[in-house]
Steps between C-alpha positions, in 0.01 A plus 500: 500500500845418637806555282584127503148417373526769232837366385355152460184621324675729251774250420224252416322758283821580312575130451172469310617754240646369175816647350288671232267649762799629698640670189163650402435634850859624535473691171178663623678599823789654302255696285313620811833625639506752216201673669708585809665843542844341542672544166702816572735320740837340419571209738254208496551193717327187370504138604570223250215251510526155655335285233468207741290719734282616209573865579397791281730488199693827524659457158226715343557779752875471445449560127301815577769629737778429253297654216470817706878499568459462876772377734382151593620365833454134596538338843734234627399316815742521791386187681723544809377853576147456366534804274529587133791656313428704188675465166470695177365279221723532194558302182791330681309398812517125552183364661497171694238340722579472870400207724138631511488525118513881517669639188775736619806681369825317571677833545504843347469867578350534847251785545431655841140480621484877541515542120186293442178687420256224402488140621279227357424245772401134473216385721249223553205710619416858597215681669302818440733697729816412304634238738652197333587141568824368355677172558561578867877547504487881537756576228298781344399661830867513608602627158229769492589614853844592362364700207414869507155564651345637180583198283191385309407142584295319236367148546418268211214253543295266284215529748282776643545613863344337799316716752763491775818315591526408866834492680640833378829572676691827554769377258249437218536773241182567300478559126429829325340319205414149395442399138268216405402400145177702533580795725763721662441541874619825656568496875599862550295642782 
């Protein structure tokens, strides 16, 4: 299936989910994350969910990270360059929605990408090889290309993987893991 077809299909599937279903599934995903061997690291990059896109609610995962005293880093979209900047989430961080309704820090303590060890990645669909389909703007692929090679990339999905995504490009960076409400998928070869 083409990426454009997958985007349409999985946006429609997410739109059918109620707010309660999103919270229940997101809580299951956060609990499944506890099964991963990732909790000895310090710097965790996590997206703040776009409620209007019915994304996985990362609030539950944020509570786990904060409860474990991890350094939580959140992205800010750099629209002109098509990249993400990273900011430390603190009690003083002011969050505002940008023009795409993405909750982002207004400003704060910027963190270099080379410090990041774990990154949780939004997606619409993924396949059994760890390839993912996002919104098609390439922000995360550009961002990940600037991170250290051994950064752990973890997708979050309400849905199980498809067999194979067509149209994989050299710039597409695959996941190491993907967490669904029912299972953790490991893509290490």
